[in-house]
matplotlib code that plots the C-alpha trace (Angstrom):
import matplotlib.pyplot as plt

x = [32.9, 32.0, 35.5, 37.0, 34.7, 35.5, 39.1, 38.9, 37.1, 39.5, 42.5, 40.3, 39.4, 43.1, 44.2, 41.8, 43.4, 46.7, 45.9, 44.2, 47.4, 49.9, 49.5, 48.2, 50.0, 52.0, 49.7, 50.5, 51.9, 49.4, 48.0, 47.6, 50.8, 54.5, 56.9, 59.8, 62.0, 59.7, 61.7, 62.4, 60.8, 63.0, 64.6, 63.5, 66.5, 68.1, 68.1, 70.4, 74.0, 74.7, 77.7, 78.6, 79.3, 80.8, 84.4, 86.3, 88.7, 91.7, 94.2, 96.1, 97.1, 100.8, 102.5, 105.8, 107.8, 108.0, 104.8, 103.6, 103.3, 99.7, 99.5, 98.2, 94.5, 94.4, 90.9, 91.6, 88.6, 86.0, 87.1, 85.0, 86.8, 90.2, 89.2, 87.8, 91.3, 93.9, 96.5, 97.2, 95.0, 96.4, 94.7, 93.5, 94.1, 97.4, 97.8, 100.3, 100.4, 103.6, 103.5, 103.9, 100.2, 97.5, 94.4, 91.1, 91.2, 87.7, 88.0, 84.7, 83.8, 83.4, 82.3, 81.3, 77.8, 75.9, 72.2, 72.3, 70.3, 70.6, 68.6, 69.6, 70.7, 68.4, 71.3, 72.1, 75.7, 76.9, 78.9, 79.8, 81.1, 83.7, 86.2, 85.1, 86.1, 84.0, 84.5, 85.1, 87.0, 86.0, 83.0, 80.9, 77.1, 74.4, 72.3, 68.8, 70.8, 70.0, 73.0, 72.7, 74.6, 75.4, 76.9, 78.8, 80.3, 79.1, 79.2, 77.1, 78.0, 76.5, 76.3, 76.8, 77.3, 78.3, 77.5, 77.4, 74.7, 72.5, 70.8, 72.8, 71.6, 72.8, 71.8, 72.8, 73.0, 73.4, 74.7, 72.4, 70.2, 68.6, 70.6, 70.3, 68.8, 69.5, 70.1, 71.4, 69.3, 71.9, 75.5, 78.3, 82.3, 82.8, 80.7, 82.8, 80.8, 82.2, 80.9, 80.6, 80.9, 84.7, 86.1, 88.9, 85.9, 85.8, 84.4, 83.8, 81.1, 81.1, 77.7, 77.3, 74.5, 76.0, 77.6, 80.9, 83.0, 85.7, 87.7, 91.4, 92.2, 95.3, 96.7, 95.7, 94.1, 90.5, 88.2, 85.4, 83.3, 80.6, 81.2, 79.4, 82.3, 83.4, 85.4, 85.7, 87.0, 88.2, 88.3, 90.0, 89.8, 91.8, 91.2, 94.6, 95.8, 92.8, 91.6, 93.1, 91.5, 92.5, 90.7, 90.4, 88.9, 87.1, 86.5, 84.0, 85.3, 88.4, 90.1, 91.5, 94.4, 94.3, 97.2, 97.3, 100.4, 100.4, 103.3, 103.6]
y = [1.2, 4.8, 5.8, 4.0, 5.8, 9.2, 8.5, 8.1, 11.3, 13.1, 11.9, 12.7, 16.1, 16.9, 15.7, 18.2, 21.2, 20.2, 20.3, 23.6, 25.2, 24.2, 20.9, 22.2, 24.0, 27.2, 30.1, 32.7, 36.3, 39.0, 40.2, 36.5, 36.5, 35.5, 38.4, 36.1, 37.3, 40.6, 43.3, 46.4, 49.5, 51.8, 54.6, 58.1, 60.2, 62.6, 66.3, 67.6, 68.3, 72.0, 72.8, 75.4, 72.6, 70.2, 69.1, 66.6, 63.8, 63.5, 61.4, 58.7, 54.9, 54.5, 51.4, 50.5, 47.4, 45.2, 45.4, 41.8, 41.1, 40.9, 37.8, 37.7, 36.3, 33.6, 34.2, 31.5, 29.2, 32.2, 33.3, 36.4, 37.4, 37.2, 39.0, 41.8, 42.6, 43.8, 43.7, 41.2, 41.8, 41.6, 41.0, 44.0, 42.6, 45.0, 48.2, 50.4, 54.0, 55.5, 58.0, 55.1, 54.9, 52.0, 52.1, 50.4, 50.6, 51.1, 54.1, 54.8, 55.8, 53.2, 54.3, 57.9, 58.7, 57.6, 57.3, 59.5, 57.9, 58.9, 58.4, 56.4, 58.8, 58.9, 58.2, 55.0, 53.1, 51.4, 48.2, 47.5, 44.2, 45.1, 42.8, 40.0, 42.2, 44.1, 47.8, 49.2, 46.5, 48.0, 50.6, 51.8, 52.4, 53.0, 50.9, 50.6, 52.5, 51.0, 49.3, 48.8, 46.2, 46.1, 43.8, 45.3, 42.2, 39.7, 36.8, 35.5, 36.4, 35.4, 37.9, 36.5, 38.3, 36.4, 38.5, 37.6, 39.9, 40.4, 38.0, 36.0, 36.0, 34.6, 35.8, 35.2, 38.1, 37.1, 39.7, 42.4, 41.6, 43.9, 45.6, 43.9, 46.5, 45.8, 47.0, 45.7, 46.3, 45.9, 47.8, 45.2, 45.6, 44.0, 42.1, 40.0, 39.5, 36.8, 35.5, 31.8, 31.7, 33.6, 32.8, 35.5, 38.3, 39.8, 43.0, 44.3, 46.5, 48.4, 48.7, 51.7, 53.1, 56.6, 58.5, 58.8, 56.4, 56.6, 54.5, 55.2, 56.0, 56.9, 59.1, 56.8, 59.7, 60.1, 62.7, 62.3, 65.7, 67.1, 65.3, 66.7, 67.9, 64.8, 61.5, 59.1, 55.8, 55.5, 52.1, 50.9, 47.6, 46.0, 42.7, 41.4, 43.5, 43.4, 46.1, 48.7, 51.8, 55.1, 57.5, 61.3, 64.3, 66.4, 70.2, 72.5, 73.9, 72.1, 68.9, 66.3, 64.0, 60.0, 58.8, 55.2, 53.0, 49.2, 47.1, 44.5]
z = [-39.7, -39.2, -38.0, -41.1, -43.5, -41.8, -42.0, -45.6, -46.1, -44.4, -46.8, -49.5, -48.5, -47.6, -51.4, -53.0, -50.9, -51.8, -55.4, -55.3, -53.3, -55.9, -57.7, -61.1, -64.2, -63.6, -64.2, -67.0, -66.0, -65.3, -68.7, -69.9, -72.1, -71.6, -71.8, -72.4, -75.7, -76.2, -77.9, -76.1, -77.2, -79.2, -77.3, -78.6, -80.1, -77.7, -78.0, -80.9, -79.6, -79.1, -81.5, -79.0, -76.5, -78.9, -79.7, -81.7, -81.7, -84.4, -84.6, -86.8, -86.8, -87.1, -88.2, -87.2, -88.1, -91.2, -93.5, -94.6, -98.4, -99.2, -101.6, -105.1, -105.4, -107.7, -109.4, -112.5, -111.2, -112.4, -115.8, -115.3, -112.5, -114.1, -117.2, -115.0, -113.8, -116.2, -113.3, -110.5, -107.4, -103.8, -100.8, -98.7, -95.2, -94.6, -96.3, -95.1, -96.4, -97.6, -94.6, -92.2, -91.2, -91.4, -93.9, -93.3, -89.4, -88.0, -85.1, -83.0, -79.5, -77.3, -74.2, -72.9, -74.6, -71.8, -72.5, -75.5, -78.5, -82.1, -85.2, -88.3, -91.3, -94.1, -96.5, -97.7, -97.6, -100.7, -101.0, -104.4, -105.8, -108.8, -110.1, -107.9, -104.7, -102.1, -102.1, -99.8, -97.6, -94.3, -93.6, -91.0, -90.5, -88.0, -86.2, -88.7, -91.3, -94.8, -96.8, -100.5, -102.1, -105.7, -108.1, -111.0, -112.0, -115.2, -112.6, -109.7, -106.3, -102.9, -100.1, -96.6, -93.2, -90.4, -87.3, -83.7, -82.3, -85.7, -87.7, -90.1, -93.9, -97.1, -100.6, -103.9, -106.3, -110.0, -112.4, -113.5, -110.5, -108.4, -105.4, -102.0, -99.5, -95.8, -92.5, -88.9, -85.8, -83.2, -82.7, -83.5, -84.2, -86.6, -88.9, -91.7, -94.7, -97.4, -100.8, -100.7, -104.4, -104.1, -100.9, -101.2, -101.1, -97.8, -96.2, -92.6, -91.6, -88.4, -86.8, -84.2, -82.2, -82.7, -85.7, -84.0, -86.1, -89.0, -91.2, -91.9, -95.6, -97.4, -95.0, -92.0, -89.9, -88.6, -87.1, -85.1, -85.2, -83.0, -79.5, -76.5, -73.9, -71.9, -71.1, -73.9, -74.5, -78.2, -79.8, -82.9, -84.9, -87.6, -89.1, -88.6, -85.5, -83.4, -80.9, -78.9, -77.0, -75.3, -72.9, -74.1, -72.8, -75.1, -74.4, -76.3, -79.4, -79.1, -80.6, -78.5, -80.0, -80.1, -81.9, -81.9, -83.0, -84.3, -84.6, -87.5]

ax = plt.figure().add_subplot(projection="3d")
ax.plot(x, y, z, "-o")
ax.set_aspect("equal")
plt.show()
């Protein structure tokens, strides 16, 4: 009898020991709080770039082949949109300039700046809604830079960015209403923005962690100024023709050339 009692006591003692070794709830990390999902602290801006050691990248985006016809946008469903345009409005998807270059191409430094960081400019960037079209059609901003969105039309719009790396949002903007002011905290090329009320309305926002970006205009050219001497990858994006990239070497006080060509 005594031996049986001792055996049960041994089993009970062993069970208590095992529970103390690992049978309970997992302990919290040191400090008493989980670090999962915590935001990394913002990096301090790097020292200013010395203009004496800086160069630039210039170039153009040529277009070869047959330019597709941009269809006329039917705005009849919203009388205010139709009345705001005295001439037919064509889609902005492919705009070929008279000199054989392509408009609305986003050009940016894709790689080569290393760990350099840059503060967001104090100047705002504007997107307007005019004649039931977003203006401009393609634009660039820096991370954290304020974007002011205006509604110059006499009808309601619905501003709806659809990012991958940033937070999606969807805000109604009535005619005569207050401007929307937003920013994007993460770099992303590109963010499409639509209007849920008028499905033909589109704009694209390139969000960059640095100031070295441009959008080609009526002559298809671009210039990226003030780059430190070094090796860079220059990237381009177009809403229909996708992306390309090219490596260039920038020397102090000199302009490197990066000419791209897109075939329609």
